[in-house]
MOPAC internal coordinates of N, CA, C and O (Angstrom, degrees):
PM7 1SCF
backbone

  N    0.0000 0     0.00 0     0.00 0    0    0    0
  C    1.4422 1     0.00 0     0.00 0    1    0    0
  C    1.5103 1   109.02 1     0.00 0    2    1    0
  O    1.2310 1   121.23 1   -51.15 1    3    2    1
  N    1.3218 1   115.24 1   128.85 1    3    2    1
  C    1.4477 1   119.88 1   178.90 1    5    3    2
  C    1.4882 1   111.28 1   -94.66 1    6    5    3
  O    1.2310 1   120.02 1   -35.26 1    7    6    5
  N    1.2714 1   117.57 1   144.74 1    7    6    5
  C    1.4758 1   123.60 1   178.55 1    9    7    6
  C    1.5354 1   107.85 1  -108.34 1   10    9    7
  O    1.2310 1   121.44 1   -51.22 1   11   10    9
  N    1.3158 1   114.85 1   128.78 1   11   10    9
  C    1.4425 1   118.15 1   175.00 1   13   11   10
  C    1.4965 1   112.58 1   -78.05 1   14   13   11
  O    1.2310 1   119.16 1    -8.65 1   15   14   13
  N    1.3062 1   119.21 1   171.35 1   15   14   13
  C    1.4661 1   121.29 1  -178.14 1   17   15   14
  C    1.5172 1   114.98 1   -63.78 1   18   17   15
  O    1.2310 1   120.40 1   156.27 1   19   18   17
  N    1.3327 1   116.84 1   -23.73 1   19   18   17
  C    1.4873 1   118.73 1  -179.02 1   21   19   18
  C    1.5038 1   113.70 1  -100.64 1   22   21   19
  O    1.2310 1   119.50 1   172.78 1   23   22   21
  N    1.3341 1   118.56 1    -7.22 1   23   22   21
  C    1.4446 1   120.40 1  -176.65 1   25   23   22
  C    1.5198 1   110.50 1   -97.81 1   26   25   23
  O    1.2310 1   119.78 1   -44.78 1   27   26   25
  N    1.2948 1   118.03 1   135.22 1   27   26   25
  C    1.4409 1   122.70 1   179.48 1   29   27   26
  C    1.5299 1   107.39 1   -86.80 1   30   29   27
  O    1.2310 1   119.76 1   -38.58 1   31   30   29
  N    1.3296 1   118.06 1   141.42 1   31   30   29
  C    1.4519 1   119.93 1   179.93 1   33   31   30
  C    1.5402 1   112.60 1   -69.01 1   34   33   31
  O    1.2310 1   120.85 1   -36.69 1   35   34   33
  N    1.3233 1   115.98 1   143.31 1   35   34   33
  C    1.4646 1   119.89 1   176.39 1   37   35   34
  C    1.5258 1   111.74 1   -75.61 1   38   37   35
  O    1.2310 1   120.48 1   147.09 1   39   38   37
  N    1.3131 1   116.69 1   -32.91 1   39   38   37
  C    1.4875 1   120.70 1  -177.61 1   41   39   38
  C    1.5266 1   106.94 1  -126.05 1   42   41   39
  O    1.2310 1   120.09 1   -72.82 1   43   42   41
  N    1.3138 1   117.44 1   107.18 1   43   42   41
  C    1.5126 1   119.25 1  -178.75 1   45   43   42
  C    1.5070 1   114.49 1   -59.28 1   46   45   43
  O    1.2310 1   120.56 1   142.48 1   47   46   45
  N    1.3385 1   116.54 1   -37.52 1   47   46   45
  C    1.5012 1   117.53 1  -179.38 1   49   47   46
  C    1.5297 1   110.96 1   -65.06 1   50   49   47
  O    1.2310 1   121.58 1   135.70 1   51   50   49
  N    1.3308 1   114.57 1   -44.30 1   51   50   49
  C    1.4750 1   119.46 1   178.42 1   53   51   50
  C    1.5420 1   109.47 1   -60.66 1   54   53   51
  O    1.2310 1   120.66 1   134.52 1   55   54   53
  N    1.3138 1   116.34 1   -45.48 1   55   54   53
  C    1.4527 1   120.36 1  -179.82 1   57   55   54
  C    1.5341 1   110.33 1   -60.81 1   58   57   55
  O    1.2310 1   120.61 1   136.68 1   59   58   57
  N    1.3671 1   116.44 1   -43.32 1   59   58   57
  C    1.5025 1   120.34 1   178.65 1   61   59   58
  C    1.5104 1   110.17 1   -60.98 1   62   61   59
  O    1.2310 1   120.52 1   133.63 1   63   62   61
  N    1.3487 1   116.61 1   -46.37 1   63   62   61
  C    1.4499 1   119.58 1  -178.13 1   65   63   62
  C    1.5142 1   111.35 1   -62.15 1   66   65   63
  O    1.2310 1   120.37 1   137.97 1   67   66   65
  N    1.3351 1   116.91 1   -42.03 1   67   66   65
  C    1.4659 1   121.44 1   178.74 1   69   67   66
  C    1.4896 1   110.29 1   -64.19 1   70   69   67
  O    1.2310 1   119.90 1   136.66 1   71   70   69
  N    1.3318 1   117.79 1   -43.34 1   71   70   69
  C    1.4684 1   122.40 1  -179.17 1   73   71   70
  C    1.5215 1   109.58 1   -63.38 1   74   73   71
  O    1.2310 1   120.34 1   134.16 1   75   74   73
  N    1.3208 1   116.95 1   -45.84 1   75   74   73
  C    1.5052 1   121.12 1   179.63 1   77   75   74
  C    1.5447 1   109.74 1   -60.03 1   78   77   75
  O    1.2310 1   121.00 1   136.77 1   79   78   77
  N    1.2930 1   115.70 1   -43.23 1   79   78   77
  C    1.4922 1   120.57 1   179.02 1   81   79   78
  C    1.5194 1   110.30 1   -61.23 1   82   81   79
  O    1.2310 1   120.00 1   133.11 1   83   82   81
  N    1.3424 1   117.61 1   -46.89 1   83   82   81
  C    1.4580 1   120.39 1  -178.74 1   85   83   82
  C    1.5194 1   110.70 1   -67.59 1   86   85   83
  O    1.2310 1   118.81 1   141.61 1   87   86   85
  N    1.3143 1   119.87 1   -38.39 1   87   86   85
  C    1.4729 1   121.63 1   177.85 1   89   87   86
  C    1.5058 1   110.25 1   -64.25 1   90   89   87
  O    1.2310 1   119.43 1   139.15 1   91   90   89
  N    1.3290 1   118.70 1   -40.85 1   91   90   89
  C    1.4741 1   122.29 1  -179.19 1   93   91   90
  C    1.5394 1   108.67 1   -66.22 1   94   93   91
  O    1.2310 1   120.36 1   135.02 1   95   94   93
  N    1.3039 1   116.92 1   -44.98 1   95   94   93
  C    1.4769 1   118.02 1  -178.89 1   97   95   94
  C    1.5405 1   111.58 1   -67.04 1   98   97   95
  O    1.2310 1   120.88 1   142.90 1   99   98   97
  N    1.3730 1   115.92 1   -37.10 1   99   98   97
  C    1.4203 1   118.74 1   174.64 1  101   99   98
  C    1.5067 1   114.93 1   -64.56 1  102  101   99
  O    1.2310 1   120.56 1   140.70 1  103  102  101
  N    1.2884 1   116.54 1   -39.30 1  103  102  101
  C    1.4619 1   121.68 1   177.06 1  105  103  102
  C    1.5418 1   110.79 1   -65.96 1  106  105  103
  O    1.2310 1   119.86 1   138.64 1  107  106  105
  N    1.3169 1   117.88 1   -41.36 1  107  106  105
  C    1.4613 1   120.16 1   175.71 1  109  107  106
  C    1.5148 1   112.52 1   -65.02 1  110  109  107
  O    1.2310 1   119.52 1   141.71 1  111  110  109
  N    1.3129 1   118.53 1   -38.29 1  111  110  109
  C    1.4276 1   122.39 1   177.46 1  113  111  110
  C    1.5255 1   111.29 1   -65.19 1  114  113  111
  O    1.2310 1   120.08 1   137.85 1  115  114  113
  N    1.3295 1   117.45 1   -42.15 1  115  114  113
  C    1.4467 1   119.87 1   176.86 1  117  115  114
  C    1.5027 1   111.93 1   -65.29 1  118  117  115
  O    1.2310 1   120.68 1   136.26 1  119  118  117
  N    1.3357 1   116.30 1   -43.74 1  119  118  117
  C    1.4661 1   119.84 1   175.67 1  121  119  118
  C    1.5052 1   112.85 1   -57.93 1  122  121  119
  O    1.2310 1   119.94 1   137.58 1  123  122  121
  N    1.3162 1   117.72 1   -42.42 1  123  122  121
  C    1.4904 1   120.47 1  -177.52 1  125  123  122
  C    1.5065 1   109.41 1   -69.98 1  126  125  123
  O    1.2310 1   119.69 1   136.72 1  127  126  125
  N    1.3210 1   118.20 1   -43.28 1  127  126  125
  C    1.5087 1   119.98 1  -176.71 1  129  127  126
  C    1.5064 1   111.71 1   -70.65 1  130  129  127
  O    1.2310 1   120.12 1   129.79 1  131  130  129
  N    1.3167 1   117.37 1   -50.21 1  131  130  129
  C    1.4512 1   121.48 1  -177.51 1  133  131  130
  C    1.5360 1   110.24 1   -67.67 1  134  133  131
  O    1.2310 1   121.46 1   132.19 1  135  134  133
  N    1.3333 1   114.81 1   -47.81 1  135  134  133
  C    1.4706 1   118.34 1  -179.99 1  137  135  134
  C    1.5043 1   112.07 1   -64.65 1  138  137  135
  O    1.2310 1   119.77 1   140.18 1  139  138  137
  N    1.3190 1   118.04 1   -39.82 1  139  138  137
  C    1.4520 1   120.27 1   175.59 1  141  139  138
  C    1.4982 1   113.37 1   -63.60 1  142  141  139
  O    1.2310 1   120.87 1   139.96 1  143  142  141
  N    1.3242 1   115.93 1   -40.04 1  143  142  141
  C    1.4764 1   117.94 1   178.57 1  145  143  142
  C    1.5312 1   111.06 1   -65.76 1  146  145  143
  O    1.2310 1   119.69 1   139.88 1  147  146  145
  N    1.3006 1   118.20 1   -40.12 1  147  146  145
  C    1.4673 1   120.54 1   178.76 1  149  147  146
  C    1.4874 1   110.79 1   -66.72 1  150  149  147
  O    1.2310 1   120.07 1   137.05 1  151  150  149
  N    1.3086 1   117.47 1   -42.95 1  151  150  149
  C    1.4837 1   119.20 1  -178.71 1  153  151  150
  C    1.5428 1   108.88 1   -64.85 1  154  153  151
  O    1.2310 1   120.45 1   138.35 1  155  154  153
  N    1.3362 1   116.75 1   -41.65 1  155  154  153
  C    1.4798 1   119.85 1   179.46 1  157  155  154
  C    1.5699 1   111.09 1   -62.72 1  158  157  155
  O    1.2310 1   121.04 1   138.80 1  159  158  157
  N    1.3553 1   115.62 1   -41.20 1  159  158  157
  C    1.4810 1   119.52 1  -179.14 1  161  159  158
  C    1.4915 1   112.35 1   -67.61 1  162  161  159
  O    1.2310 1   120.17 1   141.68 1  163  162  161
  N    1.3510 1   117.29 1   -38.32 1  163  162  161
  C    1.4581 1   119.65 1  -176.88 1  165  163  162
  C    1.5120 1   112.66 1   -83.63 1  166  165  163
  O    1.2310 1   120.31 1   132.97 1  167  166  165
  N    1.3599 1   117.01 1   -47.03 1  167  166  165
  C    1.4684 1   117.31 1  -173.56 1  169  167  166
  C    1.4722 1   116.95 1  -114.82 1  170  169  167
  O    1.2310 1   119.17 1   171.77 1  171  170  169
  N    1.3029 1   119.19 1    -8.23 1  171  170  169
  C    1.4717 1   122.97 1   172.66 1  173  171  170
  C    1.5330 1   111.85 1    99.04 1  174  173  171
  O    1.2310 1   123.68 1     6.11 1  175  174  173
  N    1.3820 1   110.55 1  -173.89 1  175  174  173
  C    1.4591 1   119.24 1  -173.41 1  177  175  174
  C    1.5384 1   114.73 1   -65.50 1  178  177  175
  O    1.2310 1   119.14 1   135.93 1  179  178  177
  N    1.3269 1   119.25 1   -44.07 1  179  178  177
  C    1.4681 1   118.33 1  -178.58 1  181  179  178
  C    1.5179 1   112.18 1   -60.03 1  182  181  179
  O    1.2310 1   119.77 1   141.69 1  183  182  181
  N    1.2975 1   118.05 1   -38.31 1  183  182  181
  C    1.4719 1   120.42 1   177.18 1  185  183  182
  C    1.5060 1   111.67 1   -67.45 1  186  185  183
  O    1.2310 1   120.09 1   145.31 1  187  186  185
  N    1.3396 1   117.43 1   -34.69 1  187  186  185
  C    1.4598 1   121.62 1   177.32 1  189  187  186
  C    1.4782 1   112.14 1   -64.57 1  190  189  187
  O    1.2310 1   121.37 1   139.46 1  191  190  189
  N    1.3537 1   114.98 1   -40.54 1  191  190  189
  C    1.4534 1   118.17 1   179.22 1  193  191  190
  C    1.5197 1   109.89 1   -66.15 1  194  193  191
  O    1.2310 1   120.41 1   138.75 1  195  194  193
  N    1.3059 1   116.82 1   -41.25 1  195  194  193
  C    1.4668 1   120.69 1   177.94 1  197  195  194
  C    1.5293 1   112.13 1   -62.78 1  198  197  195
  O    1.2310 1   120.98 1   137.05 1  199  198  197
  N    1.3376 1   115.72 1   -42.95 1  199  198  197
  C    1.4355 1   120.05 1   179.76 1  201  199  198
  C    1.5355 1   110.72 1   -65.38 1  202  201  199
  O    1.2310 1   120.91 1   140.44 1  203  202  201
  N    1.3607 1   115.86 1   -39.56 1  203  202  201
  C    1.4733 1   118.68 1   178.24 1  205  203  202
  C    1.5220 1   111.35 1   -64.49 1  206  205  203
  O    1.2310 1   120.01 1   142.53 1  207  206  205
  N    1.3018 1   117.59 1   -37.47 1  207  206  205
  C    1.4780 1   118.56 1   176.39 1  209  207  206
  C    1.5323 1   112.48 1   -66.23 1  210  209  207
  O    1.2310 1   120.00 1   138.69 1  211  210  209
  N    1.3254 1   117.60 1   -41.31 1  211  210  209
  C    1.4423 1   120.11 1   177.47 1  213  211  210
  C    1.4955 1   111.68 1   -66.68 1  214  213  211
  O    1.2310 1   120.08 1   139.19 1  215  214  213
  N    1.3382 1   117.45 1   -40.81 1  215  214  213
  C    1.4643 1   121.09 1   176.69 1  217  215  214
  C    1.5299 1   109.90 1   -60.42 1  218  217  215
  O    1.2310 1   120.11 1   136.08 1  219  218  217
  N    1.3116 1   117.40 1   -43.92 1  219  218  217
  C    1.4885 1   120.13 1  -179.83 1  221  219  218
  C    1.5516 1   109.93 1   -65.33 1  222  221  219
  O    1.2310 1   119.24 1   140.87 1  223  222  221
  N    1.3457 1   119.05 1   -39.13 1  223  222  221
  C    1.4540 1   118.96 1   178.17 1  225  223  222
  C    1.5346 1   111.95 1   -66.08 1  226  225  223
  O    1.2310 1   120.76 1   137.78 1  227  226  225
  N    1.2924 1   116.15 1   -42.22 1  227  226  225
  C    1.4801 1   120.68 1   177.05 1  229  227  226
  C    1.5056 1   110.88 1   -61.65 1  230  229  227
  O    1.2310 1   120.82 1   133.48 1  231  230  229
  N    1.3212 1   116.04 1   -46.52 1  231  230  229
  C    1.4513 1   119.27 1   177.03 1  233  231  230
  C    1.5279 1   112.30 1   -61.13 1  234  233  231
  O    1.2310 1   119.82 1   142.70 1  235  234  233
  N    1.2972 1   117.96 1   -37.30 1  235  234  233
  C    1.4813 1   121.11 1   175.36 1  237  235  234
  C    1.4930 1   111.63 1   -62.00 1  238  237  235
  O    1.2310 1   119.91 1   136.66 1  239  238  237
  N    1.3179 1   117.78 1   -43.34 1  239  238  237
  C    1.4472 1   121.57 1   179.00 1  241  239  238
  C    1.5231 1   110.35 1   -63.71 1  242  241  239
  O    1.2310 1   120.50 1   135.67 1  243  242  241
  N    1.3232 1   116.65 1   -44.33 1  243  242  241
  C    1.4597 1   119.29 1   179.72 1  245  243  242
  C    1.5209 1   110.21 1   -64.00 1  246  245  243
  O    1.2310 1   118.97 1   137.25 1  247  246  245
  N    1.3226 1   119.56 1   -42.75 1  247  246  245
  C    1.4385 1   120.99 1   177.59 1  249  247  246
  C    1.5413 1   112.27 1   -64.46 1  250  249  247
  O    1.2310 1   119.91 1   146.09 1  251  250  249
  N    1.3037 1   117.78 1   -33.91 1  251  250  249
  C    1.4922 1   121.49 1   177.11 1  253  251  250
  C    1.5277 1   108.21 1   -66.83 1  254  253  251
  O    1.2310 1   118.65 1   136.40 1  255  254  253
  N    1.3373 1   120.19 1   -43.60 1  255  254  253
  C    1.4293 1   122.73 1   178.61 1  257  255  254
  C    1.5787 1   110.09 1   -63.07 1  258  257  255
  O    1.2310 1   120.38 1   136.93 1  259  258  257
  N    1.3236 1   116.88 1   -43.07 1  259  258  257
  C    1.4461 1   119.33 1   179.29 1  261  259  258
  C    1.5507 1   109.43 1   -63.04 1  262  261  259
  O    1.2310 1   120.36 1   138.18 1  263  262  261
  N    1.3124 1   116.92 1   -41.82 1  263  262  261
  C    1.4859 1   121.78 1   178.82 1  265  263  262
  C    1.5271 1   109.44 1   -58.56 1  266  265  263
  O    1.2310 1   120.84 1   130.55 1  267  266  265
  N    1.3265 1   116.00 1   -49.45 1  267  266  265
  C    1.4590 1   120.98 1  -179.17 1  269  267  266
  C    1.5514 1   110.16 1   -59.73 1  270  269  267
  O    1.2310 1   119.53 1   135.86 1  271  270  269
  N    1.2999 1   118.50 1   -44.14 1  271  270  269
  C    1.4538 1   122.64 1   178.98 1  273  271  270
  C    1.5256 1   112.07 1   -62.46 1  274  273  271
  O    1.2310 1   120.58 1   139.51 1  275  274  273
  N    1.3576 1   116.50 1   -40.49 1  275  274  273
  C    1.4605 1   120.13 1   177.89 1  277  275  274
  C    1.5165 1   110.13 1   -64.00 1  278  277  275
  O    1.2310 1   121.24 1   138.14 1  279  278  277
  N    1.3586 1   115.23 1   -41.86 1  279  278  277
  C    1.4673 1   116.83 1   179.76 1  281  279  278
  C    1.5025 1   112.92 1   -66.73 1  282  281  279
  O    1.2310 1   119.86 1   143.44 1  283  282  281
  N    1.3473 1   117.87 1   -36.56 1  283  282  281
  C    1.4481 1   122.06 1   174.83 1  285  283  282
  C    1.4950 1   110.62 1   -62.77 1  286  285  283
  O    1.2310 1   120.60 1   139.07 1  287  286  285
  N    1.3422 1   116.46 1   -40.93 1  287  286  285
  C    1.4740 1   119.74 1   177.79 1  289  287  286
  C    1.5157 1   111.40 1   -62.47 1  290  289  287
  O    1.2310 1   120.54 1   138.01 1  291  290  289
  N    1.3022 1   116.57 1   -41.99 1  291  290  289
  C    1.4834 1   121.29 1   178.75 1  293  291  290
  C    1.5536 1   109.32 1   -60.61 1  294  293  291
  O    1.2310 1   120.71 1   133.08 1  295  294  293
  N    1.2986 1   116.25 1   -46.92 1  295  294  293
  C    1.4729 1   120.71 1  -178.20 1  297  295  294
  C    1.5311 1   108.89 1   -65.14 1  298  297  295
  O    1.2310 1   119.57 1   139.03 1  299  298  297
  N    1.3153 1   118.42 1   -40.97 1  299  298  297
  C    1.4809 1   120.90 1  -178.67 1  301  299  298
  C    1.5191 1   112.23 1   -67.34 1  302  301  299
  O    1.2310 1   119.38 1   148.92 1  303  302  301
  N    1.3176 1   118.79 1   -31.08 1  303  302  301
  C    1.4408 1   121.74 1  -178.47 1  305  303  302
  C    1.5450 1   112.92 1   -85.23 1  306  305  303
  O    1.2310 1   121.11 1   170.49 1  307  306  305
  N    1.2868 1   115.48 1    -9.51 1  307  306  305
  C    1.4727 1   119.89 1  -178.49 1  309  307  306
  C    1.5262 1   110.39 1   -66.25 1  310  309  307
  O    1.2310 1   119.53 1   -45.05 1  311  310  309
  N    1.3060 1   118.51 1   134.95 1  311  310  309
  C    1.4557 1   119.82 1  -177.55 1  313  311  310
  C    1.5167 1   113.63 1   -68.88 1  314  313  311
  O    1.2310 1   120.10 1   180.00 1  315  314  313

């Protein structure tokens, strides 16, 4: 659920979690675009491809860790 600029959130925790997620994704997008542009300008296309592969691998590892933590949280909350 998206909250507009004039609507107050019904659940502050949910709103905080959504905001943190959006800020993290926005930061990663800025890092990828600005970093990729600088790498391309300084070292060229082959370096950009290598950097994109490394970025994708690191992102995959981070997503795997987040998934494992979410699964552990689910198991821990189980009655």
